[in-house]
MDTraj code that builds the backbone (N, CA, C; nanometers):
import mdtraj as md
import numpy as np

residues = "MET MET GLU TRP GLU ASP PRO THR GLU ALA SER ALA PRO CYS ASP GLN GLU LYS GLY SER GLU GLU ALA MET PHE LEU GLN VAL TYR HIS ARG TRP VAL GLN PRO VAL TYR ARG TYR THR LEU ALA CYS LEU ARG ASN GLN ALA ASP ALA GLU ASP VAL THR SER GLN THR PHE LEU ALA VAL LEU LYS ALA GLY ARG PRO TYR LEU ASN SER PRO LYS PHE GLN ALA LEU LEU PHE ARG ILE ALA ARG ASN LYS VAL ILE ASP LEU VAL ARG SER GLN LYS ARG ARG ALA PHE VAL PRO LEU GLU GLU TRP ILE LEU PRO GLU ASN GLN THR PRO GLU TRP THR LEU GLU GLU SER LEU ILE LEU ARG LYS ALA ILE GLY GLY LEU PRO GLU ASP ASP GLN GLU LEU LEU ARG LEU ARG TYR ILE ALA GLY LEU GLU HIS GLN THR ILE ALA ASP LEU LEU GLY ARG SER ASN ALA ALA VAL ARG LYS ALA ILE TYR ARG LEU ILE GLN ARG LEU LYS VAL GLU VAL GLY VAL GLN ASP ALA GLN".split()
xyz = np.array([
    [-2.5949, 1.4519, 1.2480],
    [-2.5470, 1.4332, 1.1128],
    [-2.6536, 1.3586, 1.0322],
    [-2.6463, 1.3749, 0.9049],
    [-2.7471, 1.3134, 0.8198],
    [-2.7174, 1.1666, 0.7945],
    [-2.8182, 1.0966, 0.7501],
    [-2.8048, 0.9547, 0.7218],
    [-2.7101, 0.9345, 0.6042],
    [-2.6284, 0.8333, 0.6143],
    [-2.5329, 0.8005, 0.5098],
    [-2.5985, 0.7124, 0.4063],
    [-2.5771, 0.7479, 0.2796],
    [-2.6247, 0.6649, 0.1692],
    [-2.5052, 0.5913, 0.1121],
    [-2.5273, 0.4726, 0.0624],
    [-2.4202, 0.3924, 0.0064],
    [-2.3620, 0.4610, -0.1168],
    [-2.2329, 0.5016, -0.1116],
    [-2.1740, 0.5731, -0.2244],
    [-2.1461, 0.4840, -0.3432],
    [-2.1580, 0.3555, -0.3287],
    [-2.1269, 0.2649, -0.4386],
    [-2.2466, 0.2389, -0.5284],
    [-2.3602, 0.3001, -0.4972],
    [-2.4806, 0.2750, -0.5751],
    [-2.4666, 0.3169, -0.7206],
    [-2.3933, 0.4237, -0.7456],
    [-2.3753, 0.4703, -0.8825],
    [-2.2417, 0.5417, -0.8920],
    [-2.1790, 0.5358, -1.0076],
    [-2.0498, 0.6009, -1.0221],
    [-2.0650, 0.7496, -1.0502],
    [-2.1705, 0.7893, -1.1186],
    [-2.1934, 0.9312, -1.1435],
    [-2.2726, 0.9895, -1.0280],
    [-2.2323, 1.1062, -0.9770],
    [-2.2983, 1.1603, -0.8599],
    [-2.4381, 1.2134, -0.8841],
    [-2.4692, 1.2536, -1.0045],
    [-2.6032, 1.3065, -1.0294],
    [-2.6322, 1.3054, -1.1787],
    [-2.7598, 1.3136, -1.2108],
    [-2.8020, 1.3150, -1.3499],
    [-2.7783, 1.4523, -1.4097],
    [-2.7414, 1.4545, -1.5358],
    [-2.7156, 1.5821, -1.6014],
    [-2.8430, 1.6641, -1.6167],
    [-2.9580, 1.5987, -1.6225],
    [-3.0833, 1.6711, -1.6407],
    [-3.1489, 1.7079, -1.5075],
    [-3.0789, 1.7015, -1.3983],
    [-3.1385, 1.7215, -1.2665],
    [-3.1715, 1.8663, -1.2351],
    [-3.1314, 1.9610, -1.3167],
    [-3.1675, 2.0979, -1.2872],
    [-3.0461, 2.1834, -1.2659],
    [-3.0594, 2.2739, -1.1731],
    [-2.9564, 2.3745, -1.1513],
    [-2.8300, 2.3161, -1.0915],
    [-2.7249, 2.3932, -1.1053],
    [-2.5956, 2.3537, -1.0486],
    [-2.6052, 2.3417, -0.8967],
    [-2.6837, 2.4276, -0.8355],
    [-2.7010, 2.4220, -0.6898],
    [-2.7670, 2.2912, -0.6473],
    [-2.8697, 2.2507, -0.7199],
    [-2.9376, 2.1240, -0.6889],
    [-2.8421, 2.0066, -0.7081],
    [-2.7599, 2.0136, -0.8117],
    [-2.6616, 1.9076, -0.8348],
    [-2.5626, 1.9010, -0.7187],
    [-2.5159, 2.0181, -0.6767],
    [-2.4199, 2.0217, -0.5666],
    [-2.4811, 1.9649, -0.4388],
    [-2.6038, 2.0020, -0.4090],
    [-2.6690, 1.9514, -0.2881],
    [-2.6842, 1.7998, -0.2925],
    [-2.7154, 1.7472, -0.4087],
    [-2.7273, 1.6026, -0.4235],
    [-2.5915, 1.5355, -0.3983],
    [-2.4874, 1.5918, -0.4551],
    [-2.3518, 1.5396, -0.4352],
    [-2.3133, 1.5491, -0.2882],
    [-2.3397, 1.6628, -0.2290],
    [-2.3042, 1.6845, -0.0887],
    [-2.3729, 1.5814, 0.0007],
    [-2.5011, 1.5640, -0.0140],
    [-2.5749, 1.4693, 0.0706],
    [-2.5263, 1.3262, 0.0525],
    [-2.4892, 1.2912, -0.0676],
    [-2.4436, 1.1548, -0.0949],
    [-2.3033, 1.1291, -0.0403],
    [-2.2148, 1.2289, -0.0434],
    [-2.0731, 1.2053, -0.0165],
    [-2.0174, 1.2673, 0.1105],
    [-2.0929, 1.3479, 0.1821],
    [-2.0371, 1.4154, 0.2995],
    [-1.9897, 1.3164, 0.4060],
    [-2.0643, 1.2126, 0.4339],
    [-2.0247, 1.1172, 0.5380],
    [-1.8995, 1.0371, 0.5003],
    [-1.8911, 0.9795, 0.3796],
    [-1.7673, 0.9086, 0.3449],
    [-1.6436, 0.9987, 0.3459],
    [-1.6571, 1.1222, 0.2971],
    [-1.5430, 1.2149, 0.2987],
    [-1.5057, 1.2492, 0.4427],
    [-1.6051, 1.2738, 0.5262],
    [-1.5780, 1.3056, 0.6660],
    [-1.5091, 1.1886, 0.7371],
    [-1.5592, 1.0673, 0.7166],
    [-1.4965, 0.9502, 0.7806],
    [-1.3507, 0.9359, 0.7375],
    [-1.3270, 0.9569, 0.6095],
    [-1.1901, 0.9478, 0.5576],
    [-1.1003, 1.0540, 0.6217],
    [-1.1458, 1.1785, 0.6252],
    [-1.0616, 1.2847, 0.6821],
    [-1.0424, 1.2647, 0.8321],
    [-1.1443, 1.2157, 0.9004],
    [-1.1309, 1.1879, 1.0434],
    [-1.0302, 1.0757, 1.0674],
    [-1.0326, 0.9744, 0.9834],
    [-0.9359, 0.8651, 0.9976],
    [-0.7934, 0.9144, 0.9743],
    [-0.7786, 1.0080, 0.8847],
    [-0.6450, 1.0616, 0.8552],
    [-0.5964, 1.1581, 0.9625],
    [-0.6842, 1.2413, 1.0131],
    [-0.6435, 1.3504, 1.1022],
    [-0.6641, 1.3217, 1.2502],
    [-0.7593, 1.2368, 1.2800],
    [-0.7935, 1.1998, 1.4183],
    [-0.8283, 1.3203, 1.5057],
    [-0.8903, 1.4155, 1.4434],
    [-0.9345, 1.5341, 1.5147],
    [-1.0649, 1.5777, 1.4499],
    [-1.1715, 1.5772, 1.5286],
    [-1.3044, 1.6035, 1.4739],
    [-1.3139, 1.7414, 1.4095],
    [-1.2625, 1.8435, 1.4768],
    [-1.2710, 1.9796, 1.4230],
    [-1.1927, 1.9919, 1.2922],
    [-1.0723, 1.9364, 1.2890],
    [-0.9929, 1.9407, 1.1661],
    [-1.0609, 1.8639, 1.0540],
    [-1.1172, 1.7483, 1.0850],
    [-1.1857, 1.6682, 0.9836],
    [-1.3068, 1.7433, 0.9279],
    [-1.3812, 1.8105, 1.0150],
    [-1.4957, 1.8891, 0.9689],
    [-1.4505, 2.0036, 0.8789],
    [-1.3410, 2.0713, 0.9183],
    [-1.2885, 2.1813, 0.8366],
    [-1.2438, 2.1324, 0.6994],
    [-1.1702, 2.0227, 0.6972],
    [-1.1196, 1.9700, 0.5703],
    [-1.2356, 1.9211, 0.4829],
    [-1.3353, 1.8594, 0.5432],
    [-1.4529, 1.8160, 0.4669],
    [-1.5226, 1.9369, 0.4047],
    [-1.5393, 2.0430, 0.4824],
    [-1.6002, 2.1661, 0.4293],
    [-1.5178, 2.2244, 0.3161],
    [-1.3858, 2.2307, 0.3344],
    [-1.2981, 2.2832, 0.2299],
    [-1.3066, 2.1995, 0.1022],
    [-1.3197, 2.0691, 0.1201],
    [-1.3311, 1.9795, 0.0051],
    [-1.4567, 2.0131, -0.0757],
    [-1.5691, 2.0292, -0.0066],
    [-1.6933, 2.0565, -0.0787],
    [-1.6985, 2.1991, -0.1321],
    [-1.6301, 2.2914, -0.0687],
    [-1.6197, 2.4266, -0.1255],
    [-1.5425, 2.4228, -0.2572],
    [-1.4376, 2.3427, -0.2625],
    [-1.3617, 2.3276, -0.3863],
    [-1.4487, 2.2662, -0.4960],
    [-1.5315, 2.1700, -0.4604],
    [-1.6227, 2.1090, -0.5570],
    [-1.7226, 2.2128, -0.6070],
    [-1.7766, 2.2928, -0.5159],
    [-1.8732, 2.3960, -0.5534],
    [-1.8101, 2.4975, -0.6490],
    [-1.6870, 2.5372, -0.6193],
    [-1.6174, 2.6326, -0.7066],
    [-1.5885, 2.5732, -0.8442],
    [-1.5629, 2.4430, -0.8494],
    [-1.5308, 2.3784, -0.9768],
    [-1.6514, 2.3747, -1.0702],
    [-1.7698, 2.3624, -1.0132],
    [-1.8911, 2.3727, -1.0927],
    [-1.9339, 2.2474, -1.1659],
    [-2.0263, 2.2678, -1.2600],
    [-2.0953, 2.1608, -1.3311],
    [-2.0036, 2.0608, -1.4023],
    [-1.8988, 2.1041, -1.4742],
    [-1.8168, 2.0030, -1.5432],
    [-1.7565, 1.9015, -1.4450],
    [-1.7177, 1.9487, -1.3319],
    [-1.6601, 1.8607, -1.2300],
    [-1.7661, 1.7649, -1.1757],
    [-1.8839, 1.8184, -1.1491],
    [-1.9922, 1.7372, -1.0924],
    [-2.0351, 1.6253, -1.1861],
    [-2.0216, 1.6469, -1.3164],
    [-2.0642, 1.5471, -1.4141],
    [-1.9508, 1.4557, -1.4610],
    [-1.8353, 1.4703, -1.4028],
    [-1.7212, 1.3884, -1.4435],
    [-1.7485, 1.2402, -1.4140],
    [-1.7134, 1.1513, -1.5076],
    [-1.7325, 1.0082, -1.4821],
    [-1.6404, 0.9556, -1.3708],
    [-1.5350, 1.0297, -1.3410],
    [-1.4427, 0.9893, -1.2339],
    [-1.4600, 1.0791, -1.1122],
    [-1.5828, 1.1190, -1.0873],
    [-1.6103, 1.2125, -0.9793],
    [-1.5597, 1.1645, -0.8435],
    [-1.5838, 1.0385, -0.8095],
    [-1.5440, 0.9875, -0.6777],
    [-1.3941, 1.0005, -0.6564],
    [-1.3170, 0.9623, -0.7556],
    [-1.1716, 0.9723, -0.7445],
    [-1.1285, 1.1182, -0.7310],
    [-1.1906, 1.2054, -0.8079],
    [-1.1565, 1.3476, -0.7999],
    [-1.1928, 1.4042, -0.6625],
    [-1.3079, 1.3677, -0.6111],
    [-1.3517, 1.4153, -0.4800],
    [-1.2538, 1.3732, -0.3703],
    [-1.2155, 1.2462, -0.3715],
    [-1.1240, 1.1993, -0.2675],
    [-0.9815, 1.2478, -0.2905],
    [-0.9449, 1.2806, -0.4125],
    [-0.8140, 1.3420, -0.4367],
    [-0.8113, 1.4803, -0.3738],
    [-0.9203, 1.5553, -0.3892],
    [-0.9282, 1.6873, -0.3250],
    [-0.9195, 1.6718, -0.1737],
    [-0.9966, 1.5782, -0.1182],
    [-0.9956, 1.5579, 0.0272],
    [-0.8556, 1.5197, 0.0745],
    [-0.7925, 1.4297, 0.0031],
    [-0.6571, 1.3855, 0.0404],
    [-0.5588, 1.5017, 0.0358],
    [-0.5669, 1.5836, -0.0690],
    [-0.4785, 1.6999, -0.0799],
    [-0.5048, 1.8022, 0.0299],
    [-0.6313, 1.8192, 0.0665],
    [-0.6646, 1.9125, 0.1754],
    [-0.6086, 1.8623, 0.3086],
    [-0.6140, 1.7312, 0.3312],
    [-0.5550, 1.6724, 0.4520],
    [-0.4051, 1.7002, 0.4543],
    [-0.3397, 1.6743, 0.3429],
    [-0.1946, 1.6967, 0.3342],
    [-0.1612, 1.8435, 0.3569],
    [-0.2398, 1.9330, 0.2976],
    [-0.2170, 2.0770, 0.3179],
    [-0.2279, 2.1154, 0.4647],
    [-0.3310, 2.0640, 0.5316],
    [-0.3499, 2.0963, 0.6730],
    [-0.2337, 2.0439, 0.7562],
    [-0.1930, 1.9235, 0.7304],
    [-0.0835, 1.8627, 0.8063],
    [0.0452, 1.9410, 0.7857],
    [0.0715, 1.9771, 0.6624],
    [0.1920, 2.0569, 0.6350],
    [0.1874, 2.1893, 0.7092],
    [0.0709, 2.2523, 0.7102],
    [0.0600, 2.3821, 0.7766],
    [0.0741, 2.3701, 0.9282],
    [0.0349, 2.2584, 0.9835],
    [0.0437, 2.2377, 1.1279],
    [0.1696, 2.1619, 1.1682],
    [0.2437, 2.1120, 1.0673],
    [0.3680, 2.0383, 1.0910],
    [0.3510, 1.9267, 1.1937],
    [0.2507, 1.8428, 1.1686],
    [0.2305, 1.7262, 1.2535],
    [0.2059, 1.6048, 1.1658],
    [0.2114, 1.4922, 1.2214],
    [0.1944, 1.3682, 1.1453],
    [0.0554, 1.3630, 1.0831],
    [0.0492, 1.3278, 0.9533],
    [-0.0755, 1.3327, 0.8780],
    [-0.1741, 1.2246, 0.9171],
    [-0.1265, 1.1039, 0.9382],
    [-0.2196, 0.9941, 0.9489],
    [-0.2109, 0.9242, 1.0824],
    [-0.3258, 0.8848, 1.1306],
    [-0.3377, 0.8061, 1.2516],
    [-0.3186, 0.6613, 1.2134],
    [-0.2585, 0.5825, 1.2994],
    [-0.2461, 0.4408, 1.2661],
    [-0.3827, 0.3811, 1.2333],
    [-0.3880, 0.3139, 1.1203],
    [-0.5139, 0.2568, 1.0713],
    [-0.5752, 0.1603, 1.1707],
    [-0.4923, 0.0883, 1.2437],
    [-0.5464, -0.0126, 1.3344],
    [-0.6398, 0.0484, 1.4390],
    [-0.6228, 0.1751, 1.4712],
    [-0.7112, 0.2387, 1.5681],
    [-0.8500, 0.2635, 1.5106],
    [-0.8624, 0.2655, 1.3781],
    [-0.9905, 0.2929, 1.3144],
    [-1.0600, 0.1669, 1.2667],
    [-0.9858, 0.0634, 1.2375],
    [-1.0496, -0.0596, 1.1923],
    [-1.1141, -0.1330, 1.3085],
    [-1.0516, -0.1302, 1.4233],
    [-1.1027, -0.2036, 1.5382],
    [-1.1269, -0.1115, 1.6572],
    [-1.2273, -0.0236, 1.6508],
    [-1.2564, 0.0588, 1.7667],
    [-1.2963, -0.0304, 1.8838],
    [-1.2686, 0.0152, 2.0023],
    [-1.2975, -0.0638, 2.1213],
    [-1.4441, -0.1065, 2.1249],
    [-1.4674, -0.2281, 2.1655],
    [-1.6006, -0.2859, 2.1863],
    [-1.6845, -0.2990, 2.0590],
    [-1.6246, -0.2818, 1.9409],
    [-1.7041, -0.2951, 1.8191],
    [-1.7075, -0.4392, 1.7701],
    [-1.6062, -0.5181, 1.8018],
    [-1.6024, -0.6552, 1.7542],
    [-1.5941, -0.7503, 1.8728],
    [-1.7058, -0.7775, 1.9381],
    [-1.7042, -0.8587, 2.0590],
    [-1.6582, -1.0026, 2.0361],
    [-1.6634, -1.0517, 1.9108],
    [-1.6199, -1.1886, 1.8863],
    [-1.4679, -1.2010, 1.8895],
    [-1.3979, -1.0912, 1.8889],
    [-1.2521, -1.0917, 1.8965],
    [-1.2092, -1.0795, 2.0415],
    [-1.1067, -1.1534, 2.0765],
    [-1.0517, -1.1379, 2.2105],
    [-0.9630, -1.0144, 2.2103],
    [-0.9322, -0.9655, 2.3276],
    [-0.8443, -0.8494, 2.3397],
    [-0.7083, -0.8802, 2.2786],
    [-0.6579, -0.9996, 2.3013],
    [-0.5275, -1.0382, 2.2477],
    [-0.5279, -1.0380, 2.0946],
    [-0.6329, -1.0945, 2.0341],
    [-0.6433, -1.0963, 1.8875],
    [-0.6513, -0.9544, 1.8310],
    [-0.7275, -0.8722, 1.8992],
    [-0.7428, -0.7344, 1.8569],
    [-0.6091, -0.6607, 1.8619],
    [-0.5337, -0.6819, 1.9682],
    [-0.4034, -0.6165, 1.9817],
    [-0.3047, -0.6658, 1.8764],
    [-0.3094, -0.7940, 1.8451],
    [-0.2213, -0.8503, 1.7429],
    [-0.2521, -0.7867, 1.6074],
    [-0.3810, -0.7749, 1.5735],
    [-0.4186, -0.7143, 1.4462],
    [-0.3808, -0.5665, 1.4420],
    [-0.4040, -0.4970, 1.5508],
    [-0.3662, -0.3552, 1.5563],
    [-0.2166, -0.3377, 1.5319],
    [-0.1379, -0.4234, 1.5922],
    [0.0070, -0.4166, 1.5752],
    [0.0445, -0.4486, 1.4303],
    [-0.0192, -0.5495, 1.3715],
    [0.0093, -0.5878, 1.2335],
    [-0.0231, -0.4740, 1.1369],
    [-0.1363, -0.4109, 1.1543],
    [-0.1751, -0.2995, 1.0677],
    [-0.0816, -0.1816, 1.0887],
    [-0.0473, -0.1552, 1.2127],
    [0.0435, -0.0451, 1.2431],
    [0.1814, -0.0642, 1.1834],
    [0.2189, -0.1894, 1.1578],
    [0.3482, -0.2187, 1.0995],
    [0.3520, -0.2086, 0.9477],
    [0.2373, -0.1870, 0.8859],
    [0.2321, -0.1743, 0.7400],
    [0.2890, -0.0396, 0.6962],
    [0.3469, -0.0341, 0.5768],
    [0.3895, 0.0956, 0.5227],
    [0.2689, 0.1890, 0.5076],
    [0.2941, 0.3184, 0.5111],
    [0.1870, 0.4185, 0.5029],
    [0.1025, 0.4017, 0.3769],
    [0.1649, 0.3694, 0.2647],
    [0.0891, 0.3507, 0.1399],
    [-0.0106, 0.2358, 0.1522],
    [0.0287, 0.1294, 0.2196],
    [-0.0617, 0.0155, 0.2393],
    [-0.1753, 0.0533, 0.3342],
    [-0.1427, 0.1286, 0.4385],
    [-0.2480, 0.1744, 0.5297],
    [-0.3464, 0.2660, 0.4561],
    [-0.2946, 0.3493, 0.3643],
    [-0.3811, 0.4382, 0.2872],
    [-0.4768, 0.3570, 0.1997],
    [-0.4290, 0.2499, 0.1382],
    [-0.5169, 0.1626, 0.0596],
    [-0.6311, 0.1090, 0.1454],
    [-0.5980, 0.0616, 0.2649],
    [-0.7002, 0.0074, 0.3538],
    [-0.7966, 0.1163, 0.4011],
    [-0.7457, 0.2368, 0.4287],
    [-0.8331, 0.3474, 0.4689],
    [-0.9332, 0.3803, 0.3589],
    [-0.8834, 0.3902, 0.2351],
    [-0.9715, 0.4245, 0.1233],
    [-1.0765, 0.3162, 0.0992],
    [-1.0379, 0.1906, 0.1133],
    [-1.1314, 0.0802, 0.0862],
    [-1.2292, 0.0578, 0.2006],
    [-1.1792, 0.0514, 0.3237],
    [-1.2636, 0.0077, 0.4347],
    [-1.3160, 0.1202, 0.5228],
    [-1.2540, 0.2345, 0.5220],
    [-1.3059, 0.3455, 0.6021],
    [-1.3885, 0.4390, 0.5140],
    [-1.3317, 0.4776, 0.3985],
    [-1.4069, 0.5646, 0.3070],
    [-1.5097, 0.4846, 0.2278],
    [-1.4899, 0.3537, 0.2161],
    [-1.5867, 0.2693, 0.1459],
    [-1.5814, 0.2811, -0.0051],
    [-1.4661, 0.3179, -0.0595],
    [-1.4552, 0.3356, -0.2038],
    [-1.4392, 0.2017, -0.2747],
    [-1.4889, 0.1970, -0.3967],
    [-1.4739, 0.0792, -0.4814],
    [-1.3300, 0.0730, -0.5327],
    [-1.2887, -0.0454, -0.5758],
    [-1.1525, -0.0645, -0.6254],
    [-1.1202, 0.0299, -0.7410],
    [-1.2129, 0.0454, -0.8353],
    [-1.1872, 0.1305, -0.9516],
    [-1.1680, 0.2760, -0.9105],
    [-1.2443, 0.3223, -0.8148],
    [-1.2299, 0.4596, -0.7685],
    [-1.0941, 0.4800, -0.7022],
    [-1.0518, 0.3851, -0.6230],
    [-0.9197, 0.3922, -0.5599],
    [-0.8121, 0.3924, -0.6678],
    [-0.8293, 0.3093, -0.7692],
    [-0.7330, 0.3039, -0.8796],
    [-0.7243, 0.4396, -0.9492],
    [-0.8387, 0.5007, -0.9759],
    [-0.8398, 0.6322, -1.0398],
    [-0.7719, 0.7364, -0.9510],
    [-0.7991, 0.7308, -0.8232],
    [-0.7422, 0.8260, -0.7281],
    [-0.5906, 0.8144, -0.7193],
    [-0.5411, 0.6921, -0.7162],
    [-0.3982, 0.6691, -0.6971],
    [-0.3202, 0.6555, -0.8277],
    [-0.3915, 0.6590, -0.9410],
    [-0.3233, 0.6472, -1.0692],
    [-0.2698, 0.5071, -1.0952],
    [-0.3429, 0.4079, -1.0469],
    [-0.3040, 0.2681, -1.0658],
    [-0.4169, 0.1968, -1.1387],
    [-0.3879, 0.0779, -1.1858],
    [-0.4933, 0.0015, -1.2524],
    [-0.5843, -0.0626, -1.1478],
    [-0.7055, -0.0936, -1.1905],
    [-0.8013, -0.1607, -1.1030],
    [-0.7432, -0.2933, -1.0546],
    [-0.6824, -0.3682, -1.1464],
    [-0.6246, -0.4981, -1.1106],
    [-0.5131, -0.4829, -1.0070],
    [-0.4315, -0.3795, -1.0215],
    [-0.3223, -0.3573, -0.9260],
    [-0.3762, -0.3252, -0.7868],
    [-0.4818, -0.2454, -0.7810],
    [-0.5428, -0.2111, -0.6518],
    [-0.6053, -0.3344, -0.5890],
    [-0.6810, -0.4107, -0.6663],
    [-0.7428, -0.5340, -0.6143],
    [-0.6376, -0.6302, -0.5611],
    [-0.5327, -0.6486, -0.6379],
    [-0.4270, -0.7411, -0.5987],
    [-0.3560, -0.6910, -0.4725],
    [-0.3284, -0.5612, -0.4659],
    [-0.2593, -0.5047, -0.3494],
    [-0.3440, -0.5218, -0.2227],
    [-0.4735, -0.4939, -0.2319],
    [-0.5611, -0.5087, -0.1151],
    [-0.5727, -0.6554, -0.0758],
    [-0.5882, -0.7432, -0.1745],
    [-0.5957, -0.8871, -0.1461],
    [-0.4697, -0.9339, -0.0751],
    [-0.3530, -0.8927, -0.1259],
    [-0.2264, -0.9331, -0.0637],
    [-0.2118, -0.8763, 0.0773],
    [-0.2575, -0.7534, 0.0972],
    [-0.2531, -0.6955, 0.2317],
    [-0.3369, -0.7770, 0.3296],
    [-0.4577, -0.8122, 0.2867],
    [-0.5466, -0.8895, 0.3736],
    [-0.4851, -1.0266, 0.4017],
    [-0.4291, -1.0896, 0.2988],
    [-0.3658, -1.2205, 0.3190],
    [-0.2471, -1.2095, 0.4144],
    [-0.1671, -1.1052, 0.3974],
    [-0.0514, -1.0851, 0.4857],
    [-0.0961, -1.0624, 0.6299],
    [-0.2024, -0.9850, 0.6470],
    [-0.2544, -0.9613, 0.7821],
    [-0.3098, -1.0902, 0.8418],
    [-0.3770, -1.1712, 0.7602],
    [-0.4310, -1.2977, 0.8099],
    [-0.3189, -1.3902, 0.8597],
    [-0.2101, -1.3963, 0.7821],
    [-0.0973, -1.4797, 0.8212],
    [-0.0345, -1.4271, 0.9501],
    [-0.0148, -1.2977, 0.9562],
    [0.0487, -1.2375, 1.0736],
    [-0.0363, -1.2557, 1.1992],
    [-0.1670, -1.2459, 1.1823],
    [-0.2585, -1.2584, 1.2965],
    [-0.2868, -1.4055, 1.3258],
    [-0.2686, -1.4905, 1.2270],
    [-0.2926, -1.6341, 1.2482],
    [-0.4339, -1.6766, 1.2180],
    [-0.5030, -1.6039, 1.1325],
    [-0.6397, -1.6389, 1.0929],
    [-0.6324, -1.7334, 0.9748],
    [-0.7093, -1.8423, 0.9820],
    [-0.7123, -1.9373, 0.8709],
    [-0.8463, -1.9266, 0.8007],
    [-0.8415, -1.9306, 0.6670],
    [-0.9643, -1.9259, 0.5879],
    [-1.0407, -2.0561, 0.6029],
    [-1.1726, -2.0439, 0.6188],
    [-1.2587, -2.1628, 0.6218],
    [-1.2824, -2.2051, 0.4777],
    [-1.2587, -2.3305, 0.4458],
    [-1.2764, -2.3751, 0.3078],
    [-1.3713, -2.4898, 0.2990],
])
top = md.Topology()
chain = top.add_chain()
for i, resn in enumerate(residues, 1):
    res = top.add_residue(resn, chain, resSeq=i)
    for name in ("N", "CA", "C"):
        top.add_atom(name, md.element.get_by_symbol(name[0]), res)
traj = md.Trajectory(xyz[None], top)
């Protein structure tokens, strides 16, 4: 797979003067394929399905053409397409859409400073969150989207998204027993 570039570097995916629509699409694809793939994999927990949904997402972008590529809310639109494609696949297969977020935030052996007990407590706490709250965390920490992009995607204000994520983190800290260093 190709190297991932930080999607938060710019809100617009490409310059309007960059040339042909194909060149614009390739620039968008290279910048966003990894975040979209990670998001779909977190939702579906199946590599083949995630690859298919990622491909379908970018085919939809290609069909939409230049106006879509130059949209100031491109990131939100891109992840809305990906999210809808995930939902479509799940409906067609009649299986649960999302994997518990706790399995993706703390993969085994990734956080050696955590004890097994702490890791299990956090996994349980995240698994106990409502699906909408888990989706917020997936979009922020797995897909790596900025608060404003998540707000655009979910039709909420930036402040509401920031506050919701902050409250989720605080609730998880309390449940897990983590104290802030002050």
